[in-house]
C-alpha positions as CSV (number, residue, x, y, z in Angstrom):
1,M,71.4,35.9,-100.7
2,Q,70.5,32.7,-98.7
3,L,66.6,32.6,-97.8
4,N,67.9,32.1,-94.2
5,S,69.1,35.8,-93.9
6,I,65.4,36.9,-94.6
7,K,64.3,38.3,-91.2
8,K,61.2,40.4,-92.2
9,A,59.0,40.1,-95.4
10,L,56.0,42.2,-96.9
11,V,53.4,40.7,-98.8
12,T,50.7,42.8,-100.5
13,G,47.4,40.8,-101.4
14,A,48.0,38.7,-98.5
15,S,44.4,37.9,-97.3
16,S,44.0,35.0,-99.9
17,G,45.5,33.0,-102.3
18,I,49.3,33.3,-103.4
19,G,49.4,36.3,-101.0
20,E,48.3,33.9,-98.3
21,T,50.5,31.1,-99.1
22,F,53.6,33.1,-99.2
23,A,52.7,34.5,-95.6
24,R,52.1,30.8,-94.2
25,E,55.5,29.7,-96.2
26,L,57.5,32.5,-94.9
27,A,56.0,31.8,-91.0
28,S,57.0,28.5,-91.1
29,R,60.6,29.5,-91.8
30,K,60.4,32.1,-88.9
31,V,60.1,35.1,-90.9
32,D,58.7,37.9,-89.4
33,L,55.6,39.3,-91.7
34,V,53.8,42.7,-92.8
35,L,50.5,41.6,-94.3
36,V,48.7,44.1,-96.5
37,A,45.3,43.9,-98.1
38,R,42.0,45.3,-98.2
39,S,40.2,43.2,-95.4
40,R,41.3,44.0,-91.8
41,D,39.2,40.9,-90.4
42,Q,41.0,38.5,-92.9
43,L,44.2,39.9,-92.2
44,D,43.7,39.6,-88.2
45,R,42.8,36.4,-88.2
46,L,45.7,35.0,-90.5
47,A,48.0,37.3,-88.3
48,S,47.1,35.7,-84.8
49,E,47.3,32.4,-86.5
50,L,51.0,32.8,-87.6
51,Q,51.8,34.5,-84.4
52,G,50.5,31.4,-82.6
53,Q,51.9,28.6,-84.8
54,H,55.1,29.8,-85.4
55,G,56.3,32.8,-82.7
56,I,56.9,35.3,-85.1
57,Q,55.7,38.9,-85.3
58,V,53.1,40.0,-88.0
59,Q,52.3,43.5,-88.8
60,V,48.7,44.0,-90.3
61,I,48.4,46.8,-92.7
62,A,44.7,47.2,-94.2
63,K,44.8,49.3,-96.8
64,D,42.8,49.5,-100.3
65,L,45.8,49.8,-102.6
66,T,43.9,51.2,-105.5
67,E,43.6,54.3,-103.3
68,P,46.1,57.4,-104.7
69,D,47.8,57.4,-101.4
70,A,48.4,53.6,-100.9
71,T,52.1,53.5,-101.7
72,P,53.2,56.0,-99.2
73,V,50.8,54.8,-96.4
74,V,52.4,51.4,-97.0
75,F,55.8,52.4,-97.2
76,D,55.9,54.8,-94.1
77,A,53.6,52.4,-92.1
78,V,57.0,50.2,-92.0
79,A,59.8,52.4,-92.4
80,G,58.2,55.4,-90.2
81,G,58.8,52.9,-87.4
82,G,62.6,52.2,-88.3
83,E,61.8,48.7,-89.5
84,T,63.4,47.3,-92.4
85,V,61.9,45.0,-95.1
86,D,64.3,42.1,-96.5
87,L,61.6,40.7,-98.9
88,L,59.0,42.5,-100.7
89,I,56.4,40.6,-102.4
90,N,54.2,42.3,-104.7
91,N,51.4,40.1,-105.2
92,A,47.9,42.0,-105.1
93,G,46.4,42.4,-108.3
94,F,43.6,41.3,-110.4
95,G,41.9,40.6,-113.4
96,D,38.7,41.5,-115.2
97,Y,37.1,39.1,-118.1
98,G,34.8,40.4,-121.1
99,P,35.0,42.4,-124.3
100,F,36.9,45.8,-123.3
101,E,34.3,48.2,-124.0
102,T,31.5,46.2,-122.2
103,R,33.2,46.2,-118.9
104,S,33.5,48.9,-116.3
105,L,36.0,51.6,-117.1
106,D,36.7,52.4,-113.4
107,K,37.6,48.7,-112.7
108,Q,40.0,48.8,-115.5
109,M,41.7,51.9,-114.1
110,Q,41.9,50.7,-110.7
111,M,43.6,47.2,-112.6
112,V,46.4,49.5,-114.2
113,Q,46.7,51.1,-110.7
114,L,47.1,47.9,-108.7
115,N,48.9,45.8,-111.3
116,I,51.2,48.5,-112.2
117,G,50.9,51.8,-110.4
118,V,51.5,50.3,-106.9
119,L,54.0,47.5,-107.7
120,V,56.1,50.4,-109.1
121,G,55.8,52.7,-106.6
122,L,56.5,50.2,-103.7
123,T,59.4,48.5,-105.8
124,Y,60.9,51.9,-106.2
125,R,60.5,52.9,-102.5
126,F,61.9,49.5,-100.9
127,L,64.6,49.2,-103.7
128,S,65.7,52.4,-102.6
129,A,66.2,51.2,-99.0
130,M,67.4,47.9,-99.8
131,K,70.4,49.0,-102.0
132,P,72.4,51.0,-99.4
133,R,72.4,47.8,-97.2
134,N,73.5,45.6,-100.1
135,R,70.8,43.3,-99.7
136,G,67.1,42.4,-99.8
137,A,64.9,40.7,-102.4
138,I,61.9,41.6,-104.4
139,V,59.3,39.2,-106.1
140,N,56.8,41.0,-108.7
141,V,53.8,38.8,-109.4
142,S,53.3,38.6,-113.2
143,S,51.7,35.7,-115.2
144,I,52.1,33.7,-118.2
145,A,49.4,36.1,-119.3
146,A,52.3,38.5,-120.0
147,Y,53.9,36.4,-122.8
148,Q,50.8,37.1,-125.3
149,P,48.1,39.6,-125.5
150,L,44.8,37.9,-124.1
151,P,41.6,38.9,-125.7
152,Y,38.5,39.5,-123.1
153,L,41.7,39.9,-120.5
154,S,43.3,43.0,-122.6
155,V,44.3,45.5,-119.5
156,Y,45.2,42.4,-117.3
157,S,47.8,40.8,-119.7
158,A,49.0,43.8,-120.7
159,S,49.5,44.9,-117.0
160,K,51.6,41.6,-116.4
161,A,53.7,42.1,-119.5
162,F,54.6,45.4,-118.2
163,V,55.3,43.9,-115.0
164,L,57.4,41.1,-116.6
165,N,59.6,43.5,-118.7
166,F,59.8,46.1,-115.7
167,T,61.3,43.3,-113.5
168,E,63.5,41.8,-115.7
169,A,65.1,45.0,-116.2
170,L,65.5,45.8,-112.6
171,W,66.7,42.0,-112.2
172,A,69.7,43.1,-114.8
173,E,70.4,46.6,-113.3
174,N,70.9,45.0,-110.1
175,Q,73.2,42.3,-110.8
176,D,75.8,43.7,-108.6
177,S,73.9,45.5,-105.9
178,G,73.1,42.6,-103.6
179,V,69.5,42.8,-104.2
180,R,67.6,39.8,-106.2
181,I,64.8,40.6,-108.2
182,L,62.4,38.1,-109.9
183,A,59.1,38.0,-112.0
184,L,57.2,35.1,-110.8
185,C,54.7,34.1,-113.8
186,P,52.3,31.5,-112.5
187,G,49.6,29.7,-115.0
188,P,46.4,29.0,-113.5
189,T,46.5,28.7,-109.9
190,E,44.0,27.5,-106.9
191,S,43.2,31.1,-105.8
192,N,40.0,33.4,-106.2
193,F,41.4,34.9,-109.2
194,F,38.5,33.5,-111.5
195,D,35.7,34.5,-109.2
196,A,37.1,38.0,-108.8
197,A,37.6,38.3,-112.7
198,E,34.0,37.1,-113.2
199,F,34.8,34.5,-115.4
200,P,32.1,32.3,-116.7
201,A,31.9,28.7,-114.6
202,S,32.8,26.8,-117.8
203,F,36.1,28.7,-118.0
204,R,37.3,28.0,-114.7
205,G,38.4,24.7,-115.3
206,A,38.4,21.4,-113.2
207,G,40.2,21.9,-110.1
208,N,43.0,19.3,-111.0
209,S,43.9,21.9,-114.0
210,L,45.2,24.3,-111.4
211,T,48.4,24.4,-109.8
212,P,48.4,24.6,-106.0
213,A,49.4,27.9,-104.8
214,E,52.0,25.7,-102.0
215,E,53.7,24.3,-105.1
216,V,54.1,28.1,-106.5
217,V,55.3,29.8,-103.6
218,K,57.6,26.9,-102.8
219,D,59.3,27.0,-106.5
220,T,59.5,30.7,-106.3
221,L,61.3,30.7,-103.2
222,A,64.0,28.6,-104.8
223,A,64.0,30.2,-108.1
224,L,65.0,33.4,-105.9
225,E,67.8,31.7,-103.9
226,K,69.3,30.9,-107.3
227,D,68.9,34.5,-108.7
228,F,66.6,33.7,-111.4
229,S,65.3,36.7,-113.3
230,T,61.9,34.8,-114.1
231,L,60.1,31.7,-113.1
232,V,57.0,30.4,-114.9
233,T,55.2,27.6,-112.9
234,G,52.6,25.2,-113.6
235,G,54.9,22.6,-115.4
236,L,55.4,21.8,-119.5
237,S,52.2,22.9,-120.7
238,N,53.0,26.8,-119.4
239,Q,56.6,26.6,-120.7
240,I,54.9,25.7,-124.1
241,I,52.5,28.2,-123.9
242,V,55.0,31.0,-122.8
243,N,57.5,30.1,-125.7
244,L,54.7,29.8,-128.7
245,P,55.0,33.6,-129.3
246,R,58.5,32.7,-130.6
247,L,57.8,30.3,-132.9
248,L,54.3,31.5,-134.6
249,P,53.4,35.3,-135.9
250,R,51.7,37.4,-133.4
251,D,48.5,37.8,-135.7
252,T,48.3,33.9,-135.6
253,I,48.9,33.7,-132.0
254,V,46.3,36.0,-130.8
255,G,44.0,34.8,-132.8
256,L,44.4,31.5,-131.6
257,V,43.8,33.1,-128.3
258,E,40.9,34.9,-129.3
259,K,38.9,31.7,-130.3
260,Q,40.0,30.2,-127.0
261,F,38.9,32.8,-124.6
262,R,35.6,34.1,-126.5
263,P,32.3,34.1,-124.4
264,N,30.2,31.4,-125.5
């Protein structure tokens, strides 16, 4: 699938970070957009800017995706009007830092719903619409956290492991369907992830240790065009991180990670 054949893309979590950067990059390529996030004000401002700069159409869906009806509401808002989506980017998600039993259970359950439930629901609906057309693409945003358990980010890393395995399986199922499916696994990236996850300031790292979101997005679109099943972004250090579990016992890996992430 050539990226120049993409006419409309839907991006969840589009109001900031990687999602906003996907929206900006796709708009620069003259792709019409459907932007989904909770904040209508932020989405409206972004939509107005992109429409003015690039002459594209932008549909805004302000929806809290942790709500039970989120998936059908988003799909029906697009498909109900007879519109088709060529590219789905399931980017919405969040983490939560700290010992599991000390964190809000409601927040952990919302994380499972958003990071897994909504992603599966939207993938199901849009994949079902893409396959009869023999064209389309889906990017599911996972993380390098998918490759090993992360103490103090236990639900987050488990949810991203689900996304990685789920997406790679769908990639294999759809090799002859005309639909491309990619698991994006970024490392630490310029976004509001650390703030939203309530990391202590000492864990957030210097700015130069974070991969620019623009680099992640451009690498992702290039990998999608090459029909990769998985992309790990962020350079050699992240490649080492995701491959270490192949070389060391799991107890050793998770013990080392626990020391690294242990609260001060």
